C-alpha positions in Angstrom: 0.0 0.3 -0.3 1.8 3.0 -0.8 0.6 6.2 1.3 -1.1 9.5 -0.3 1.4 12.2 -1.4 2.0 14.8 2.4 0.3 18.5 2.3 2.9 20.9 0.5 4.4 23.4 2.7 6.4 25.5 1.8 9.9 26.9 3.7 12.1 30.0 2.8 15.4 29.6 3.9 17.6 33.3 4.3 19.5 35.7 6.1 22.4 38.4 6.0 23.8 40.6 8.4 22.5 42.3 11.1 23.1 45.8 12.5 23.6 44.5 15.0 23.5 40.8 16.9 20.7 41.1 18.9 19.3 42.8 15.8 16.1 41.7 13.6 17.4 45.2 11.0 19.9 43.9 8.5 22.4 45.9 7.8 22.3 45.5 3.9 19.2 44.4 1.8 20.4 44.3 -1.1 23.1 41.8 0.0 20.5 39.0 1.5 21.4 35.6 0.8 18.5 33.8 -0.6 19.5 30.4 -0.3 16.3 28.8 -1.1 12.4 27.2 -0.6 12.2 24.0 0.8 9.0 21.3 0.3 8.8 20.9 4.1 10.5 22.2 7.0 12.9 19.6 8.0 14.4 20.5 4.1 14.6 24.2 5.4 15.8 23.1 8.5 18.8 21.2 7.4 19.4 24.2 5.1 19.6 26.6 7.6 22.0 24.8 9.5 24.4 24.2 6.9 24.3 27.8 6.7 24.3 28.7 10.1 26.7 26.4 10.9 28.8 28.2 7.6 28.9 30.9 8.9 28.9 30.2 13.1 32.4 32.9 12.5 30.7 36.0 12.0 28.5 37.0 14.8 26.4 39.7 12.9 25.2 36.5 10.4 21.6 35.4 10.8 19.5 33.4 9.1 15.4 32.3 9.7 12.8 29.8 8.3 10.1 31.7 7.1 7.1 29.9 6.8 5.7 30.7 3.5 2.4 28.2 4.5 1.0 30.3 6.7 1.7 33.2 4.6 0.4 31.9 1.8 -3.4 30.2 3.9 -3.6 32.2 7.1 -5.3 30.3 9.7 -9.0 30.9 10.7 -8.6 32.7 13.9 
């Protein structure tokens, strides 16, 4: 028996250098690093981990996982 395909839950991974390590303001918006769009959270988390680990020596670099599926189909209130 094959299992039905899982629902596509898109996630965006991106980041860049912050103004200060504790802020959420990017130093240069034109230099944002767009890692990619992934079909599920686990794939996005793997990409996020790899990029965050590669930039661990720069305290001002931060990467984020954005749940695009929540923006495309918001939950009713």
